[in-house]
N, C-alpha and C positions, 0 to 999 in steps of 0.2 A: 504493500499499499504506499511505498515511498513515492512521492510525486516528483516528476521532472519539472525543470523551470517552466516549460510550456504549459503543463497541466496546472501547476500552481498559479500561473498568471491568469489562466481562464477561470479557475475557481475563485480567485480574488475578485475578478471582474463580475461574477455572478453574486458574490457575497455583497458587493458594493455597487448596486445598479445605479445607472444615471438618473438625471431628472426625468427623462422621458419614461422611466420605468418605476415611477413612484408607487404604483399600486403593488408591484411585486415586493418592493422594499417595505411597504406597510404590512403586507402578509407575513413577510419574514420576521418583522419586528414583533408582530402579534405572537408568532410561534416562540420567539425568544422569551416574551413576557409570560406566556403560559407555562413554559418549562420552568422559568424562574419561580413563579408563584407556587407551582406544584412541589418543586424541590424544597422551597422555603417552608411551605406548610408542613410537609412531612418532617423536616428537621425540627421545626418549632414544636409540633405536637408530640413527637416522640421524646424530645429532650425534656419537655415539661412533665410528661408522664413518668419518665425515668427519674427525674428529680423529685417528683411527688412520692414515688415509691421509696426512693433512697432516703429522703428526709424523714418519712414516716418510720422507716425501719431504724435509722440512726437514733431518732428521738425516743421511739418506743423501747428499743433495745437499750438505749442509754439509761433508761430509768428502771426497766424491768429485767434486764439481762436477756440472755438467749433462751433460758429455760427457768422454770420455777419447780422446786420440790416442795409440795404442800402436804402436810399430814392430814389424815382423815380426822375430822372433828375440828380441824383448824388449830390444833395444839401439838407441837413437836416437843416431846419430853427430853430425850437424850440428843438434843440437836447438836451439841459440841462434837460428839462422836460422828454423827452423820455428816456434819460439816467437814471434818478432817477426811472422812471417806470420799466425799465428793471432790475435795481439793486434790487428793492423791490420784484421781482418775486421769489417765492419759488423754490429752486434748483439752482438758479444762484449764482455763487461764485464770479464773477468779471465781470465788464463791463467798457469799456473805449472808448473814442472817437478816431477816426482814419481817416486820409486822405490818399487816395491812388490814384495816377494818373500816367498813362504812358506818359513819356516825352522823350526828347532827351538831351544828355550830350555830350560836346565836350571838348577835351583837346589836345593841340599840334597837331591840324589837325585831330585827330581821333574822330569819332562820334559813339555813341553807344545808342541803345534804352534802357531806364531804367524805373523802377517803383519807383516813388518818394513816400515815406511814411512819413506822419506827425504823430509822436507819442507823447504821454505825456512823461514828464520827468520820471515817474515811469516805463513806458514801455521801455524807452531808457535804464534805469538802468538794465533791465533784460538781456541786451546784454553783461553784464560784463564777464560772463563765455565763451562768444564766441569771445571776443576781441583778435585780433591778434597784433595790434599796436595802439598807441595813447592813448587818455584819454577821457572818457565819460563825465567828468566834464566840458570839453570845449564846449559841445553841449548845450549851454544856448540859450534861445529865444533871437533873435536880434543880436546874435554874428556873424552870417553869416558863420557858420561852419556846416559841414555835416559828416555823417559816411557812408562809402561805403563798398560793399562786396569785398572780396579778389580777386575773379575772375575778377570783373569789374576793380579793381585797376590794375591788370595784363594786361587786354585788353587795357586799356587806357595808361598804362605806368605811372600812377600817384602814387605819394608817399605822406607821411605825409607832410603837409605844402603847397602842390601844390593847385593851384586854378583851379577848374573845372567850366565850364559854363553850366548851365541848361537852355534849351530853351523851353519856353511855347509858342506854336503857338497862343493861345488865348490871345493876348496882347491888349493893349488899341487902341482905334480907333483914327486915325489922319486924317487930310485933304487928306493925300495920301493913306488912307486905314488902315487896321488893321496891325500893326507892331508886329511881334513876340517879346515876352518879354524875354530878356537874363539877367540872374543873375549869378554872380560869387560867388562861395562858396569855402572856404578853407577846405581841407580834414583833419579833426581833429582826425579821428579814422578809423581803417579798421577791419572788422569782418569776421568771417567764421562760417556759420551755419552748413555746411556739406551737404547741398542740393545745387547742382550745379546751378539750375535755380535761387535760391535766392541769392547765392554768386555772380552771374553774373549780376543781374538786380537791386538789391535794393540799393537805396540811402535814407538814414534815416536822418530826421531833426525834430526839435521841431515843434509842431502843429502851433504856431503863424508864424514861417517862412514859412511853407507850405501854410498857408492861404494868406500870402502876395504874395508868388510866383504865386499862382493860382487865386489871386483876388477874394477870397471867402468871404472877410469880416469876420464876426463872425461865419460863417457857417462851417459845416464839411461834409464829404462825407458818413461816416458810423460809426457804433458802433460795436465793437467786443465783444463777449460774451463768458464767460467760465461757465460751469455748473458742478454739482457734478458728474454726470455719463454721459460720452460722448455718450454711446450707447442709452441713453434715452433723447437725446437732443430735439427730436421732441416733445414728450408729455410735457417736461418741459417748452418749449418755445411756446407751442400752445396758451396760453392766450395772450402772447405778440403779436403773429401773428394776432390774432383776433382783438386786440385793434388798431393795425397799419394797418389794412386792407384798402387799397386804397391810403395809404400815403407812405408806405415803404414795401419792400420785405425782408423776412427773409430767409437766406440760411444757412444750417448747413454744417459741414465738409464733410458729405457723399455726399451732393449735389455738393459742390464745387469741390471735388476730386473724383467724382463718378466713372469715367472711370478707374482711377488709381487703386482704392481699389477694385472695382469689378473684374478687370483683375487679381489682386493679389490673390483674393479669389478663383477665377476659377482655376488659375494655381496651387494653394496650394492643392486644392482637387484632381486635375488631377494627380499631382505628387505623392501624398500620395497613390492614387489608383494604379498607375502604379508601384511604387516601392514596394508595398505590394506583388506583384507577385514575387519579388526576395526572399522574405521569404518563399513563396510557393515552389519555385525551391529548396531552401535549405532543406525544409522538404522532398522533393522527394529524395534529396541526402542522407538524413538520412535513408529513407526507403530502398533505394537500398543497402546501406552499411550493414543494418541489414539483409536484404534478403541474401546477400553474407555470412554474419557471420553465419546465421542459416544453409545455405547450407554446409559451411565448418565444422560446428560443429554438423552435423546430428548424427554421431556415438557417440560423447560425450553426446548428448541429450538422445539418446537411453539407454546409460549406466546409466545415471542419473535416468531415469525412472525405469529401472530394480532395482536400488538401493533404490527405494521408493520415489523419488522426484514426487510431484504431478503436475498436469497441472497448477494449480494456481501458484505454486512456479516458474515454467518455464516462465509463463506469466510475473510475477513480475520481474524475472531476465532480460528478454530481453527488457521489457518496461523501466526498470531502465537504462539499457545500452544505449538505444537510446535516452531517455530523458536527460541523463547526457551529451551526446554529444551536444544536442541542448542547454542545459543550459550553458555549457562551451562556446560555440559559442556566445550565447547572452551576457554573461558577457564580453567576449573579445570584441565584437562589441560595447558595451557601452564604454568600455575603449578606443578603437580606435577612436570612434566618438568624445569623450571628448578631446583626444589629437589633432585630426585634427582641431576641433573648436578652441582650445586654440592657435594653431599656424597657424590659417587660413590666416592671413595677410602675413606671410613669405612664406607659401605654394603658394598662388596666385602670389606673386612677383617672386618666383623661377620659377614657370611654365611659367610666362610671359617672363622671361629672356631666358628660354630654347627654347620657340617657337618664340620669337620675337614679340609677340602680347600683347597688352594691354587688359588683361582679365576683368579688372574692370574700364571701361571708365566712369568717373563721368557724362559726358554729356549724356550717355545712361542710366546709373543706377540710377541717381538722387542723390545718396549718395557718399560721398568721400571715405568711407571705407566699408569693408565687414561686415555687421552686423550679429549678431547671438543672439538668446535668446531661451533657452531651456524651454519648457513647461513641467512641471512635469507630468501633466495628459497625454500629448501625449507620453512622454517617457514610462509611465506605460503601455499605450495601445500597444506600439510597443513591449515591453517586453512580455506582455500577448499574443499578436498575435504570436510571435516567439515560446513561450513555448507551447501554445496550439497546433499549427501546428506540432511542434516536438513531442508532446505526441501522436497526432492522427497518425503520420507517423510510430509510433512503434507498433500500435495495430495489423496490419496484420502480419508482420514478427513474433511477439510474439505469435499470435494465431496459426500460422503454426508450430512454435517450440513446443507449448503446445500440439498439436494434432499429434505429431510424433509417429508412431507406432513402438515400439522398437522391436517387433517380425519381422516385415518386414525389418528393418535396419540391424538386427544382424543375420538374417537367414543364410547369406553366410559368416559371419565373422569366 
């Protein structure tokens, strides 16, 4: 497919038609535009969906680990031994005790359902990059201080230094019945994970304080586990599951969030399949523009044939012309996709202002911002798809041009 100087000169002439051929130039420009938009749309949609999945996984796993070991009945007695057993399992990078219990919190007459989490000091320190206000150093065991999510603070109207009351319905028994346990805690820090449900529900405190609040004694509720490869969490923790059979249940991140990640995967595949048809439409545009070019240049083709141009040369000229249109559109589409992804937050905000609608409601989307993560392999496949379809679209018009009979064309000239 290497072009001779003669073939390249003719191809450039057809790529840049003169003023008398403005209509052909317009059709070629439309073809470039369609390829550009189709490639850009595929890049944008796939990158946003990849970013959405990656951000959800990073933030969910960042708080909950790759798997949870939870005792039947919600209380793990000999948790220190189980913890050491889990940590010694090959493939496990970290394991830490955790208490998690849904309760109620009140402040100034407002009541919210929350998820109280008891974390180790090491796990609390991991919130440092998510801290919006306050200090993590104040969250010491026995200090009576907690950290709450930014959305929860907004819903309660609570600020740093305010005292919120957490209600545990499983209080101590009295002659008058079971009295709910109400404990006041000072808000020492406010965090924002970026996942709406977490920022709206979580109340984090040291494990000893959570044990006191829930009357657990020295017991905990579960152990969170992180492994080397999240996609192989099942095989890695299979020995742990066998050893704890009948005493505790092991759930990995896919089981805990199965409906969410399965829906994302199905939507991702469906969107990729549907948007691929846009590239096919772009290829048909290239085909139609080349057919028009061949029809308009029939006399020129006949003259070239009489001057000694071979069928192979004409095939190469028109394949190069059409493929170049597809390549220019593909490169322009990649550039447009990169620009849109870079300014995605401003674009979403601008469209929201113009339409008066909140296009990215965190309560619906789970994340507070529009994520994006470009996958080089997917980008390469999109480029390959666009170039292959562009090449295939050139074959028929190029074959028609190569098989033009100069005698029939020039008979009446």
